[in-house]
N, CA and C atoms as an extended XYZ file, in Angstrom:
240
Properties=species:S:1:pos:R:3:atomname:S:1:resname:S:1:resid:I:1 pbc="F F F"
N        57.648      128.553      178.934 N   MET     1
C        58.875      129.136      178.427 CA  MET     1
C        59.632      129.744      179.602 C   MET     1
N        60.865      129.315      179.816 N   THR     2
C        61.689      129.807      180.906 CA  THR     2
C        62.579      130.928      180.404 C   THR     2
N        62.478      132.094      181.030 N   LEU     3
C        63.282      133.233      180.626 CA  LEU     3
C        64.212      133.691      181.737 C   LEU     3
N        64.547      132.793      182.621 N   THR     4
C        65.451      133.125      183.714 CA  THR     4
C        66.716      132.286      183.583 C   THR     4
N        67.784      132.707      184.245 N   PRO     5
C        68.987      131.868      184.209 CA  PRO     5
C        68.640      130.472      184.702 C   PRO     5
N        69.218      129.464      184.079 N   HIS     6
C        68.991      128.085      184.513 CA  HIS     6
C        69.518      127.921      185.925 C   HIS     6
N        68.738      127.267      186.755 N   GLU     7
C        69.102      127.092      188.162 CA  GLU     7
C        70.388      126.285      188.342 C   GLU     7
N        70.631      125.327      187.475 N   ASP     8
C        71.741      124.399      187.669 CA  ASP     8
C        73.030      124.814      186.963 C   ASP     8
N        73.047      125.994      186.343 N   SER     9
C        74.266      126.407      185.642 CA  SER     9
C        74.298      127.921      185.519 C   SER     9
N        75.350      128.415      184.931 N   ASN    10
C        75.476      129.846      184.690 CA  ASN    10
C        74.983      130.223      183.306 C   ASN    10
N        74.258      129.348      182.668 N   SER    11
C        73.794      129.625      181.316 CA  SER    11
C        72.385      130.193      181.325 C   SER    11
N        71.979      130.737      180.204 N   TYR    12
C        70.653      131.318      180.044 CA  TYR    12
C        69.877      130.521      179.018 C   TYR    12
N        68.563      130.556      179.137 N   SER    13
C        67.719      129.845      178.185 CA  SER    13
C        67.862      130.478      176.804 C   SER    13
N        67.600      129.707      175.763 N   PRO    14
C        67.665      130.270      174.408 CA  PRO    14
C        66.734      131.467      174.238 C   PRO    14
N        65.574      131.432      174.883 N   GLU    15
C        64.632      132.538      174.764 CA  GLU    15
C        65.201      133.815      175.375 C   GLU    15
N        65.825      133.684      176.544 N   LEU    16
C        66.410      134.852      177.187 CA  LEU    16
C        67.596      135.367      176.378 C   LEU    16
N        68.401      134.478      175.851 N   LEU    17
C        69.524      134.909      175.009 CA  LEU    17
C        69.015      135.677      173.791 C   LEU    17
N        67.924      135.205      173.199 N   ASN    18
C        67.339      135.915      172.055 CA  ASN    18
C        66.844      137.295      172.467 C   ASN    18
N        66.215      137.382      173.628 N   SER    19
C        65.736      138.669      174.136 CA  SER    19
C        66.907      139.621      174.373 C   SER    19
N        67.978      139.095      174.943 N   MET    20
C        69.153      139.921      175.211 CA  MET    20
C        69.809      140.378      173.908 C   MET    20
N        69.870      139.481      172.934 N   GLU    21
C        70.458      139.840      171.638 CA  GLU    21
C        69.616      140.903      170.939 C   GLU    21
N        68.310      140.731      170.974 N   GLU    22
C        67.409      141.707      170.366 CA  GLU    22
C        67.579      143.072      171.031 C   GLU    22
N        67.649      143.074      172.352 N   ALA    23
C        67.832      144.321      173.094 CA  ALA    23
C        69.191      144.943      172.781 C   ALA    23
N        70.239      144.112      172.708 N   PHE    24
C        71.576      144.628      172.407 CA  PHE    24
C        71.572      145.355      171.065 C   PHE    24
N        71.025      144.714      170.049 N   LYS    25
C        71.010      145.313      168.703 CA  LYS    25
C        70.257      146.634      168.695 C   LYS    25
N        69.107      146.672      169.343 N   ALA    26
C        68.296      147.891      169.358 CA  ALA    26
C        68.986      149.016      170.122 C   ALA    26
N        69.545      148.690      171.286 N   VAL    27
C        70.205      149.714      172.095 CA  VAL    27
C        71.474      150.194      171.401 C   VAL    27
N        72.248      149.284      170.839 N   TRP    28
C        73.483      149.681      170.163 CA  TRP    28
C        73.177      150.615      169.004 C   TRP    28
N        72.160      150.301      168.245 N   GLN    29
C        71.773      151.134      167.112 CA  GLN    29
C        71.421      152.546      167.599 C   GLN    29
N        70.691      152.637      168.692 N   MET    30
C        70.308      153.933      169.227 CA  MET    30
C        71.509      154.681      169.797 C   MET    30
N        72.346      153.988      170.559 N   LEU    31
C        73.536      154.633      171.122 CA  LEU    31
C        74.446      155.137      170.014 C   LEU    31
N        74.670      154.311      169.013 N   TYR    32
C        75.580      154.689      167.925 CA  TYR    32
C        75.030      155.866      167.136 C   TYR    32
N        73.718      155.928      166.978 N   ALA    33
C        73.107      157.032      166.244 CA  ALA    33
C        73.303      158.361      166.981 C   ALA    33
N        73.331      158.299      168.307 N   HIS    34
C        73.439      159.517      169.103 CA  HIS    34
C        74.873      159.882      169.473 C   HIS    34
N        75.757      158.913      169.454 N   MET    35
C        77.159      159.196      169.763 CA  MET    35
C        78.038      158.192      169.026 C   MET    35
N        78.203      158.403      167.733 N   PRO    36
C        78.997      157.456      166.948 CA  PRO    36
C        80.425      157.340      167.494 C   PRO    36
N        80.825      156.116      167.750 N   VAL    37
C        82.172      155.841      168.238 CA  VAL    37
C        82.796      154.776      167.349 C   VAL    37
N        84.093      154.755      167.336 N   GLU    38
C        84.823      153.805      166.502 CA  GLU    38
C        85.922      153.134      167.316 C   GLU    38
N        86.451      152.058      166.781 N   GLY    39
C        87.612      151.391      167.350 CA  GLY    39
C        87.424      150.923      168.774 C   GLY    39
N        88.448      151.190      169.596 N   ASP    40
C        88.443      150.739      170.988 CA  ASP    40
C        87.278      151.319      171.781 C   ASP    40
N        86.919      152.570      171.502 N   ASN    41
C        85.795      153.182      172.217 CA  ASN    41
C        84.495      152.438      171.939 C   ASN    41
N        84.286      152.043      170.699 N   ALA    42
C        83.079      151.292      170.345 CA  ALA    42
C        83.091      149.933      171.035 C   ALA    42
N        84.240      149.293      171.038 N   HIS    43
C        84.353      147.977      171.674 CA  HIS    43
C        84.067      148.074      173.170 C   HIS    43
N        84.615      149.083      173.824 N   GLU    44
C        84.384      149.278      175.256 CA  GLU    44
C        82.909      149.524      175.544 C   GLU    44
N        82.262      150.310      174.705 N   LEU    45
C        80.852      150.603      174.884 CA  LEU    45
C        79.993      149.352      174.662 C   LEU    45
N        80.379      148.529      173.690 N   GLN    46
C        79.663      147.276      173.450 CA  GLN    46
C        79.809      146.329      174.647 C   GLN    46
N        80.991      146.276      175.225 N   ILE    47
C        81.207      145.441      176.414 CA  ILE    47
C        80.344      145.945      177.563 C   ILE    47
N        80.325      147.247      177.767 N   LYS    48
C        79.518      147.818      178.846 CA  LYS    48
C        78.040      147.509      178.621 C   LYS    48
N        77.572      147.625      177.396 N   LEU    49
C        76.178      147.312      177.082 CA  LEU    49
C        75.892      145.842      177.357 C   LEU    49
N        76.789      144.957      176.944 N   SER    50
C        76.612      143.525      177.198 CA  SER    50
C        76.539      143.241      178.691 C   SER    50
N        77.430      143.840      179.451 N   GLN    51
C        77.438      143.641      180.904 CA  GLN    51
C        76.156      144.173      181.534 C   GLN    51
N        75.675      145.287      181.039 N   THR    52
C        74.431      145.865      181.538 CA  THR    52
C        73.266      144.923      181.290 C   THR    52
N        73.187      144.366      180.086 N   LEU    53
C        72.098      143.453      179.759 CA  LEU    53
C        72.165      142.175      180.591 C   LEU    53
N        73.346      141.649      180.795 N   VAL    54
C        73.499      140.443      181.624 CA  VAL    54
C        73.078      140.752      183.059 C   VAL    54
N        73.460      141.899      183.556 N   SER    55
C        73.082      142.296      184.911 CA  SER    55
C        71.560      142.423      185.029 C   SER    55
N        70.948      143.063      184.062 N   LEU    56
C        69.491      143.206      184.083 CA  LEU    56
C        68.800      141.844      184.030 C   LEU    56
N        69.300      140.962      183.173 N   ALA    57
C        68.710      139.623      183.061 CA  ALA    57
C        68.859      138.862      184.368 C   ALA    57
N        69.999      139.012      185.025 N   SER    58
C        70.201      138.311      186.298 CA  SER    58
C        69.290      138.860      187.395 C   SER    58
N        68.811      140.091      187.208 N   GLU    59
C        67.864      140.697      188.152 CA  GLU    59
C        66.424      140.317      187.812 C   GLU    59
N        66.244      139.564      186.731 N   GLY    60
C        64.912      139.104      186.371 CA  GLY    60
C        64.235      139.864      185.253 C   GLY    60
N        64.924      140.828      184.646 N   VAL    61
C        64.347      141.557      183.516 CA  VAL    61
C        64.527      140.676      182.280 C   VAL    61
N        63.425      140.268      181.680 N   THR    62
C        63.517      139.312      180.571 CA  THR    62
C        62.826      139.769      179.301 C   THR    62
N        61.905      140.685      179.396 N   ASP    63
C        61.193      141.174      178.222 CA  ASP    63
C        62.125      142.049      177.384 C   ASP    63
N        62.210      141.813      176.064 N   PRO    64
C        63.129      142.600      175.237 CA  PRO    64
C        62.893      144.112      175.340 C   PRO    64
N        61.642      144.536      175.390 N   ALA    65
C        61.348      145.970      175.493 CA  ALA    65
C        61.828      146.521      176.841 C   ALA    65
N        61.619      145.769      177.908 N   ASP    66
C        62.098      146.198      179.227 CA  ASP    66
C        63.621      146.214      179.273 C   ASP    66
N        64.245      145.207      178.672 N   LEU    67
C        65.711      145.176      178.616 CA  LEU    67
C        66.238      146.402      177.880 C   LEU    67
N        65.632      146.730      176.744 N   ARG    68
C        66.068      147.908      175.972 CA  ARG    68
C        65.924      149.175      176.808 C   ARG    68
N        64.746      149.375      177.382 N   ARG    69
C        64.471      150.588      178.133 CA  ARG    69
C        65.404      150.725      179.328 C   ARG    69
N        65.528      149.671      180.100 N   LYS    70
C        66.366      149.728      181.296 CA  LYS    70
C        67.851      149.849      180.946 C   LYS    70
N        68.273      149.216      179.868 N   ALA    71
C        69.675      149.347      179.450 CA  ALA    71
C        69.968      150.784      179.030 C   ALA    71
N        69.047      151.386      178.286 N   LEU    72
C        69.247      152.782      177.881 CA  LEU    72
C        69.281      153.695      179.104 C   LEU    72
N        68.396      153.456      180.052 N   GLU    73
C        68.395      154.250      181.279 CA  GLU    73
C        69.714      154.088      182.031 C   GLU    73
N        70.169      152.865      182.160 N   THR    74
C        71.411      152.584      182.883 CA  THR    74
C        72.600      153.205      182.175 C   THR    74
N        72.646      153.057      180.861 N   MET    75
C        73.777      153.599      180.101 CA  MET    75
C        73.787      155.131      180.182 C   MET    75
N        72.622      155.759      180.197 N   ALA    76
C        72.547      157.209      180.282 CA  ALA    76
C        72.975      157.708      181.659 C   ALA    76
N        72.665      156.920      182.695 N   LEU    77
C        73.009      157.322      184.056 CA  LEU    77
C        74.463      157.028      184.406 C   LEU    77
N        75.064      156.086      183.691 N   ASN    78
C        76.443      155.681      183.979 CA  ASN    78
C        77.287      155.776      182.718 C   ASN    78
N        77.555      156.980      182.228 N   PRO    79
C        78.351      157.099      181.009 CA  PRO    79
C        79.752      156.540      181.214 C   PRO    79
N        80.356      156.178      180.083 N   ARG    80
C        81.702      155.633      180.130 CA  ARG    80
C        82.526      156.513      180.989 C   ARG    80
């Protein structure tokens, strides 16, 4: 099972995309519970979370639990 970006393109394996999606949902749920935001603020925060997860995946973080933990750490250290 390949969980790294495909060497020949800018795409990610289905497994990695699933891991990133799982991490996104878990982190978003936690962030929203602690700082509910609406409208444009929520959209901006979702974009930042997505960018964080893509960055982590490009660095080789592929496990959903590691993605969640590191994304939460990154988001806490770099608030909007």
